[in-house]
C-alpha positions as CSV (number, residue, x, y, z in Angstrom):
1,M,-26.5,42.7,22.2
2,S,-28.8,40.2,20.6
3,K,-27.2,40.1,17.2
4,V,-23.7,40.2,16.0
5,G,-22.4,40.6,12.4
6,H,-20.7,37.7,10.6
7,K,-17.2,39.4,10.9
8,E,-17.4,39.3,14.7
9,V,-18.7,35.7,14.5
10,L,-15.8,34.8,12.3
11,V,-13.3,35.9,14.9
12,V,-14.9,33.7,17.5
13,L,-15.7,30.6,15.3
14,V,-12.9,30.3,12.7
15,T,-10.2,30.3,15.4
16,H,-11.7,27.0,16.5
17,N,-11.9,25.2,13.2
18,V,-10.9,25.4,9.5
19,H,-14.4,24.5,8.3
20,K,-16.5,27.4,7.2
21,W,-19.9,25.8,7.9
22,A,-21.5,24.8,11.3
23,S,-24.4,23.0,12.7
24,Y,-25.6,25.5,15.3
25,T,-27.9,22.9,16.9
26,L,-25.2,20.3,17.4
27,G,-22.4,22.7,18.0
28,V,-20.0,21.2,15.4
29,F,-18.1,22.7,12.4
30,V,-18.5,20.9,9.1
31,C,-17.1,21.1,5.6
32,H,-19.2,22.4,2.8
33,S,-19.9,19.0,1.4
34,C,-21.1,17.5,4.7
35,S,-23.2,20.6,5.4
36,G,-25.6,19.4,2.7
37,L,-25.8,16.0,4.4
38,H,-26.6,17.6,7.8
39,R,-29.5,19.4,6.1
40,N,-31.0,15.9,5.4
41,I,-31.5,15.5,9.2
42,A,-32.9,19.0,9.6
43,Q,-35.0,18.0,12.7
44,I,-31.6,17.4,14.5
45,S,-29.0,19.5,12.7
46,K,-29.5,23.1,11.4
47,V,-26.7,24.5,9.4
48,K,-25.3,27.9,8.7
49,S,-22.4,29.4,6.9
50,V,-19.8,30.9,9.3
51,L,-19.0,33.7,6.9
52,L,-22.3,34.5,5.1
53,D,-25.1,33.9,7.5
54,P,-26.1,36.1,10.5
55,W,-25.6,34.6,13.9
56,S,-27.2,35.4,17.2
57,L,-25.1,35.9,20.3
58,S,-26.6,32.7,21.9
59,E,-25.7,30.7,18.8
60,V,-22.1,31.9,19.0
61,E,-21.9,31.1,22.7
62,F,-23.3,27.6,22.1
63,M,-20.7,26.9,19.3
64,D,-18.0,28.2,21.6
65,S,-19.2,25.9,24.5
66,V,-19.4,22.7,22.4
67,G,-17.2,22.4,19.4
68,N,-16.0,19.3,17.5
69,N,-14.0,17.7,20.3
70,A,-16.8,17.8,22.8
71,A,-19.3,16.6,20.3
72,K,-17.1,13.7,19.4
73,A,-16.7,12.7,23.0
74,K,-20.5,12.8,23.4
75,Y,-21.6,11.1,20.2
76,E,-18.7,8.7,19.5
77,Q,-18.3,7.1,23.0
78,I,-18.3,3.4,21.8
79,V,-17.5,3.3,18.1
80,P,-16.5,-0.3,17.3
81,A,-12.8,-0.7,16.2
82,F,-13.9,-2.2,12.9
83,Y,-16.5,0.4,12.1
84,Y,-15.5,2.5,9.0
85,C,-15.3,6.2,9.9
86,P,-15.4,8.0,6.6
87,T,-13.5,11.2,5.6
88,Y,-14.4,13.9,3.1
89,K,-12.8,11.7,0.3
90,D,-15.4,8.9,0.8
91,C,-18.6,8.5,-1.2
92,M,-21.7,10.4,-0.1
93,L,-23.5,7.2,1.2
94,L,-20.8,6.4,3.8
95,R,-20.6,10.0,5.0
96,E,-24.4,10.4,5.2
97,Q,-24.9,7.2,7.2
98,W,-22.0,8.1,9.5
99,I,-23.7,11.4,10.3
100,R,-27.1,9.7,10.7
101,A,-25.5,6.9,12.9
102,K,-24.0,9.5,15.2
103,Y,-26.6,12.2,15.6
104,E,-29.9,10.7,14.5
105,R,-29.7,7.0,15.5
106,K,-27.1,7.6,18.3
107,E,-25.6,4.2,17.6
108,F,-22.4,4.8,19.4
109,L,-24.0,5.5,22.8
110,S,-25.3,1.9,23.2
111,V,-23.9,-1.4,22.1
112,E,-27.4,-2.8,21.6
113,R,-27.9,-0.3,18.7
114,Q,-24.9,-1.8,16.9
115,E,-26.4,-5.3,16.6
116,P,-27.0,-5.1,12.8
117,Y,-23.3,-5.2,12.1
118,S,-21.8,-6.5,15.4
119,A,-23.8,-9.8,15.9
120,G,-21.5,-12.0,13.9
121,Y,-24.4,-13.1,11.7
122,R,-26.4,-11.2,9.1
123,E,-29.0,-12.4,6.7
124,G,-31.0,-10.4,4.1
125,F,-31.7,-9.7,0.5
126,L,-29.7,-7.6,-1.9
127,W,-30.0,-6.8,-5.6
128,K,-27.2,-8.6,-7.3
129,R,-26.0,-8.1,-10.9
130,G,-26.2,-11.2,-13.0
131,R,-22.8,-12.4,-14.2
132,D,-23.9,-12.9,-17.8
133,N,-26.9,-10.8,-18.5
134,G,-26.2,-7.8,-16.3
135,Q,-29.7,-7.9,-14.8
136,Y,-30.1,-7.2,-11.1
137,L,-32.1,-9.8,-9.3
138,S,-33.0,-10.2,-5.6
139,R,-30.7,-12.7,-3.9
140,K,-30.5,-13.9,-0.3
141,F,-27.1,-13.3,1.4
142,I,-25.9,-14.8,4.6
143,L,-22.8,-13.6,6.5
144,S,-21.6,-16.0,9.2
145,E,-18.5,-15.3,11.3
146,R,-18.8,-18.8,12.9
147,E,-18.5,-20.5,9.4
148,G,-16.1,-17.8,8.2
149,V,-18.0,-17.2,5.0
150,L,-20.3,-14.9,3.1
151,K,-22.7,-16.8,0.8
152,Y,-25.6,-16.1,-1.5
153,F,-28.5,-18.2,-2.8
154,N,-30.0,-18.0,-6.3
155,K,-33.5,-18.8,-5.0
156,H,-35.1,-17.6,-1.8
157,D,-35.9,-21.2,-0.7
158,A,-32.7,-22.8,-1.9
159,R,-30.8,-25.0,0.5
160,E,-27.4,-24.9,-1.2
161,P,-25.7,-21.5,-1.8
162,K,-24.8,-20.5,-5.3
163,A,-21.4,-19.2,-4.1
164,I,-19.4,-19.4,-0.9
165,M,-16.9,-16.6,-0.2
166,K,-14.3,-17.1,2.5
167,I,-14.0,-14.2,4.8
168,S,-10.2,-14.6,4.6
169,T,-10.2,-13.3,1.0
170,V,-13.4,-11.1,0.9
171,N,-13.1,-7.4,0.2
172,A,-15.9,-4.8,-0.2
173,T,-15.7,-1.3,-1.6
174,F,-18.4,1.2,-2.5
175,Q,-18.5,1.9,-6.3
176,P,-21.5,4.2,-6.9
177,T,-20.2,5.7,-10.1
178,K,-19.1,2.4,-11.7
179,I,-22.2,0.5,-10.7
180,G,-24.5,3.4,-11.5
181,T,-26.4,3.6,-8.1
182,A,-25.6,5.6,-5.0
183,H,-25.7,2.4,-2.9
184,G,-23.6,0.2,-5.1
185,L,-21.1,-2.1,-3.4
186,Q,-18.5,-4.2,-5.1
187,I,-17.6,-7.4,-3.3
188,T,-14.6,-9.4,-4.4
189,Y,-13.1,-12.7,-3.3
190,L,-10.5,-15.2,-4.5
191,K,-11.7,-18.2,-6.4
192,D,-9.0,-20.5,-7.6
193,N,-6.5,-17.7,-7.1
194,S,-8.5,-15.4,-9.5
195,T,-10.6,-12.4,-8.4
196,R,-14.4,-12.8,-8.7
197,N,-16.4,-9.6,-8.7
198,I,-20.0,-9.4,-7.3
199,F,-22.0,-6.1,-7.6
200,V,-24.8,-5.5,-5.2
201,Y,-27.0,-2.7,-3.9
202,H,-30.0,-2.1,-1.6
203,E,-32.5,0.8,-1.9
204,D,-32.0,1.5,1.8
205,G,-28.6,3.2,2.4
206,K,-28.5,2.1,6.1
207,E,-29.0,-1.5,5.1
208,M,-26.1,-1.3,2.6
209,V,-23.7,0.4,5.1
210,D,-24.7,-2.2,7.7
211,W,-23.7,-5.0,5.4
212,F,-20.4,-3.2,4.7
213,N,-19.6,-2.9,8.4
214,A,-20.7,-6.4,9.1
215,I,-18.2,-7.6,6.5
216,R,-15.5,-5.5,8.2
217,A,-16.4,-6.9,11.6
218,A,-16.1,-10.5,10.3
219,R,-12.8,-9.7,8.7
220,F,-11.6,-8.0,11.9
221,H,-12.4,-11.0,14.1
222,Y,-10.9,-13.4,11.5
223,L,-7.6,-11.4,11.4
224,Q,-7.5,-11.3,15.2
225,V,-7.4,-15.1,15.3
226,A,-5.1,-15.4,12.3
227,F,-2.6,-12.9,13.7
228,P,-3.0,-13.1,17.5
229,G,-0.1,-10.8,18.3
230,A,-1.1,-8.0,15.9
231,S,-2.4,-4.6,17.2
232,N,-5.6,-3.0,16.0
233,S,-3.6,-0.4,14.1
234,D,-2.0,-3.3,12.2
235,L,-5.3,-5.0,11.4
236,L,-7.6,-2.2,10.6
237,P,-6.1,-1.3,7.2
238,K,-6.6,-4.9,6.2
239,L,-10.3,-5.1,6.8
240,T,-11.4,-3.6,3.5
241,R,-9.5,-1.6,0.9
242,N,-10.4,0.8,-1.9
243,Y,-8.6,0.4,-5.2
244,I,-5.4,2.3,-5.7
245,K,-6.6,3.3,-9.2
246,E,-9.1,2.3,-11.9
247,G,-9.6,3.4,-15.5
248,Y,-9.1,2.7,-19.1
249,M,-5.7,1.9,-20.8
250,E,-4.7,0.1,-23.9
251,K,-2.7,-3.2,-23.7
252,T,-0.9,-5.6,-26.0
253,G,-0.1,-9.2,-25.6
254,P,3.1,-11.0,-24.4
255,K,4.7,-11.0,-27.9
256,H,4.2,-7.2,-28.2
257,T,3.2,-7.7,-31.9
258,E,-0.6,-7.9,-31.2
259,G,-2.7,-4.8,-31.7
260,F,-3.4,-2.7,-28.6
261,K,-6.9,-3.1,-27.2
262,K,-8.7,-0.7,-24.9
263,R,-9.5,-2.4,-21.5
264,W,-10.7,-1.4,-18.0
265,F,-7.9,-1.7,-15.4
266,T,-8.1,-2.1,-11.7
267,M,-5.1,-1.7,-9.4
268,D,-6.1,-3.7,-6.2
269,D,-3.1,-3.6,-3.9
270,R,-0.4,-5.6,-5.9
271,R,-2.9,-7.1,-8.3
272,L,-3.3,-5.3,-11.6
273,M,-6.4,-6.7,-13.3
274,Y,-8.0,-5.9,-16.7
275,F,-11.5,-6.4,-17.8
276,K,-13.3,-5.9,-21.1
277,D,-16.1,-4.2,-19.2
278,P,-15.8,-2.5,-15.8
279,L,-18.6,-4.7,-14.4
280,D,-17.3,-8.1,-15.6
281,A,-17.4,-10.9,-13.1
282,Y,-13.9,-12.0,-13.8
283,A,-10.8,-10.3,-14.9
284,R,-9.4,-11.3,-18.4
285,G,-6.0,-11.3,-16.8
286,E,-4.0,-10.3,-13.7
287,V,-0.4,-9.4,-13.1
288,F,1.3,-9.3,-9.8
289,I,3.4,-6.2,-9.2
290,G,6.2,-6.6,-6.7
291,S,8.8,-4.3,-5.3
292,K,11.8,-2.7,-7.0
293,E,14.0,-4.8,-4.7
294,N,12.5,-7.8,-6.6
295,S,13.3,-6.3,-10.0
296,Y,9.9,-4.7,-10.7
297,T,10.2,-1.3,-12.3
298,V,7.9,1.2,-14.0
299,L,9.1,3.2,-17.0
300,P,7.4,6.0,-19.0
301,G,7.0,5.3,-22.7
302,L,7.3,2.1,-24.8
303,P,10.3,0.2,-26.2
304,P,11.4,1.1,-29.7
305,N,9.7,-0.3,-32.8
306,I,6.4,-1.0,-30.9
307,Q,3.4,-0.5,-33.2
308,G,-0.4,-0.9,-33.1
309,Y,-1.3,1.5,-30.4
310,H,-3.8,4.4,-30.6
311,W,-3.1,6.3,-27.5
312,Q,0.3,8.1,-27.3
313,F,1.3,8.0,-23.7
314,G,3.0,4.7,-23.0
315,I,3.9,2.9,-19.8
316,T,6.2,-0.1,-19.5
317,I,6.1,-2.4,-16.4
318,V,9.2,-4.5,-16.1
319,T,8.9,-7.7,-14.1
320,P,11.4,-10.6,-13.7
321,D,9.5,-12.6,-16.3
322,R,8.5,-10.1,-19.0
323,Q,7.6,-6.5,-19.9
324,F,4.0,-5.3,-19.9
325,L,3.1,-2.5,-22.3
326,F,0.2,-0.1,-21.8
327,T,-0.8,3.2,-23.3
328,C,-2.9,6.1,-21.8
329,E,-5.2,8.5,-23.5
330,T,-3.7,11.6,-21.9
331,E,-0.4,12.6,-20.3
332,E,-2.3,13.2,-17.0
333,D,-3.6,9.6,-17.1
334,Q,-0.1,8.4,-17.7
335,K,1.3,10.3,-14.7
336,D,-1.5,9.1,-12.5
337,W,-1.0,5.5,-13.5
338,M,2.8,5.8,-13.1
339,A,2.3,7.2,-9.6
340,A,-0.1,4.4,-8.7
341,F,2.3,1.7,-9.9
342,Q,5.3,3.4,-8.1
343,T,3.5,3.4,-4.8
344,V,3.4,-0.4,-5.1
345,T,7.0,-1.0,-6.4
346,N,8.4,1.4,-3.8
347,R,6.9,-0.7,-1.0
348,P,8.8,-3.7,0.3
349,M,7.1,-7.0,-0.2
350,L,5.6,-8.9,2.7
351,P,6.3,-12.6,3.1
352,Q,2.8,-13.6,2.3
353,E,2.9,-11.5,-1.0
354,Y,5.4,-14.0,-2.5
355,A,2.5,-16.3,-3.3
356,G,1.2,-17.1,-6.8
357,K,1.6,-14.5,-9.6
358,C,-0.9,-14.4,-12.4
359,I,0.0,-13.3,-16.0
360,I,-2.0,-11.1,-18.3
């Protein structure tokens, strides 16, 4: 029998995997979203729907003989511990470059192919958003594990860097929607205990993901020295982090008599920051949100007699020092923000989290 119908194929294939798409040249099952990314490397990966497309008997037998576990063992032999392995929740750039790194460039079969992000030193040019005018200009960046810094220069031939970012406080997270480009990366670091934002991108997706993983590598090696007894499983979540939640809310001042103003908020671990514009270099204010054991609580609604707000769905954050009042545009927004705050207040504080606490 040279051909089999999709129903018979389904019996053979779906029992192996929940995904309804497959690369019949690589022998792996993929989700619908990643099937489109596999089509971008059509010379290597050819994709079919398990349910809707016809399958030949040889294709079915090949899928049965390979499968995701065998393909992983083949193509992910030496993935560095620090390398970010994306999931379906991550942005398209991370997922596409992960697929290309595995199947097209075969980076995880040879340590030599990992040099761009494993060498401990990286130098190159990125488009950086100007702090004041919002214009993107080419800037030279250098990442040095030996010096423990990421730095950039305003001029290509400049001797002194414009900014020096300590690896100990650097974070990087892809923000394609906020920045407005598919390759947009937001880099943050602490400067005088305030968060400084830098927004960068590169036209080449591989280049941008290599920078991201080079930062993760530098963070990993820094943390290994700082916490010599810690396991990889303890350190890896600390390399880079995505924000718990971002979006608009209204806020008022400490007296609660000022009018509410619409601001962009970012929940970065225990730091709640607000900005006039999502791409501002510095937050207008920050508040530290501790745990309920330390008298931090989150309540729906606003205290009585509060006026001056436009949005109707209030949130009150109670800290040992004062109450912070916010309003959300919709009830769904309110629930999402409440859930985000509660994930933080429900988590016991670590010793290092008792450091300085900034006020909005």
